N, C-alpha and C positions, 0 to 999 in steps of 0.2 A: 467447615472446621469451627467448632464451638467449644470454648473452654473458659474456666474461671481465671486461669493465668493466660500466658501467651497462647494464642490459637495455633501459631506455628513458630517454631524456633529454628533458626539456622545458625550454627555455631561450629567453628573449626576445631574446637576443643584443644587448642594449642598444639596440634600435631604439626610437625614440620611439613611444609608443602600441603597443608590440609585445607586450603581455601576451597570450599565446596562450590560447585557450579549448580545454580538454582535458577529456574525460570518459572515465574507464575504468570499464566496467561488468562486465568479465569478462576471461578469458584467464589465462595462466600466465606469470609474469615471474621469471626466474632469472638471477642474476649470480654469477659465481664469486668475484669479488674486490672488487666495489663494491656499489652500491645496485640493488635490483630496479627501482626507479623513482627517478631523480634529477631534482629540480626546482631550477633555478638561475635567478638574475637578476643579471646583471653590474651593472646599474644599482641602486644601493642604495635608490632610491626605489620600486622595484617589489617588491611582496611576493611571497613564495613562493606557489605555486599550491595553497594549502590547499583542500581540498574536492573534489579532482578524482577521487578513487577511491571508488566505491560497490559494487565487486564484483571478483572475481578471486582469484588465488592468488599469493603472493609469498614469496621465500625470505629477504627482509630486512624489517625493521620499517618499515611505511609509515604509522604512526599519525598523523603530522603532516600527512598528505595526505588523510585520510578525509573524505568528505562527511558532513553532518549526518545523524544517525540510524544511522550505521554504527560498528562496532567490529571489532577483530581477535580471532581465536581461533587459537591455535597448536596444530596437530594433532600426532600422535605422530611424524610424520616431520619435525617442525621447520618446517613450512610455515605461513605466516600466511594464514588464510582470512578473508574479509570476511563478517561476520554482522550482523544487526540489533542495535542498541545495547540494553543491558539494560532500559532504561526504555521501550522501544517497545511499543505495544499491537498494532499491525498492521505488516505488511511487504509491500513489493513487491520480490520477489527478495530480495537481501541488504540492502536499505535499509529501515530502520525508520521508523515515524511514531508520534508521540505520541497521535494521535487517528485514528479512522476517517475523519472529515471531511477531514483533511489528505491522507490517502492518496487518497480519491476525487477531491479537487481536483487531484491530481497526474496523474491519468489523462488522456491526450490525447483529444480529440473527433474522432479520425480513423478510428474504426471498428476499430482494432487491439485484439485481446483482451488485457486486462491482468488478472492474478490478484492479488488482495489477500488476504493470509492473516492471520487472527486468531491471535495468539500465545498468548493466555491469556483466561480469563474476564474480561470487562470491561464497564463501563458508560460511557455518554457520549451525545453528541448524535446525533440522526438525521442522515440524509444525503439530498441531492438528486442524482440521477444525470441528467445533461443529455444532450440529443440528440447523437448521434455517439459517446458513450462506450460501450465494450463491456467490462463488468466481470464477472469471476468473483469472488465473495466466498466464499472457502473458510474456514469457521469452525473447521476443525481440531478438531472434536468439542467446542469450547468454546461458551459462552453469551455473547451480546452483549445487554445490557439497555439499551434506549433511554430516556434521561431527559429530553433536550432535544428539542423537536419542531420539525418543518420543514413547509413548505407555502407556498402563496401568501400574499402580504403581508396581514396581518390575520386570516388563517385558518390559523395554524400548528398543525395538529392531527395531523399524520402522523408516524409513526416513520420511514418511508422514503417518499420521493416519487420514483418512477421515471418519467421523462418520455418523451414520444413520441419515436420514432426512436432510442432507446437500446436496448441489449441487456444483460440482466442474468441471471446465474446465482447463486442462493443455495444453498449446499450444506454438508453435513457438520457440523451443529451446531444451535444453537437461537437464535432471535431473539425477544425479548419486550420489553415496555415496561410501566412502572408508571403512565404518564401519557397514552399515545396514545389518541385517539378512533378513528383508523384506523392499524393497525400498518403495513400496506403499501398505499400507493395506487399502483396500477399503470397506466401508459400505455405501457409498454415491451413488448419481446418478452422475457418472463420465463420462466426455467426454475427449478423447485424440485427439488433433487436430495438426497434423504436429509436433509432439513432439517425442523425443527420450528418452525412459526410459532405462537407462544403468545400469544393475545390475552386470556387469562384473568387476567393479573396486573394489568390496569388496570380499575378499576371503571367507567370511562367509555368503554371500547372498544366501538364499535358495529360495526366491521368488522375482522376479522383481515386479510383481503385484499380490497380493493375494486378490481375490474377495470373500468376505464373505457375502455380503448383497447388496441390491440396484441393480445397473446396471452399465455396462461399454460399451461405444461405442468408437471405434477407427476409425478415419477418416484421409484423406489426406495421407501424407507420414509418418505416425506414425510408429515407430519401438520400439519393446519391446525386449530387449536383455538380455539373461541370459548366465552365464558362461557355458562352455562345461560340460555336465554331470548333469546340474541342471534342 
């Protein structure tokens, strides 16, 4: 989008109930004399469209329109790029999330592949991947340590529970837990790619990977580690 005025204008035009729903997840927006993205509401009772931008490149500051979990980073050409906010633990594209569980919950159950990237060494709750979700968890050479467990009600003993009819890839880093009895309980179609699953850090870990349904394929330098005698 390249214009002499606003490259993109979002305006409710004072229509009752006319708040538009807009989401910008990518693209390049350039204005020569105005705003890369202009958000206006002629009716003073209608708020500006905060939170509409979670990706893209802009030649003017769009900080007041950013979605939660996003920040701006100005490159050497003076262009504002959207990046995950500094306090993010993981990201989907340029949108950050404070926890892995929040990012997994944001993945649709429509079978479309979504990559979640771990941005730094972190610890936190385990996750449940539900039917229909297709998730690639790229650990980015970092370590994720699971401290809060998941599972069926009353039997929350798993670090990760990957349910039937989901597709999961774990790659490029380490997953471990200090508390799990089962680090990964798998009912999904699971791929392990250059990942270390370390079940040695929990004194009660009985299974590093328990395969109950679906499939599991291990590739590259994948390691599955269990404590001695397990």
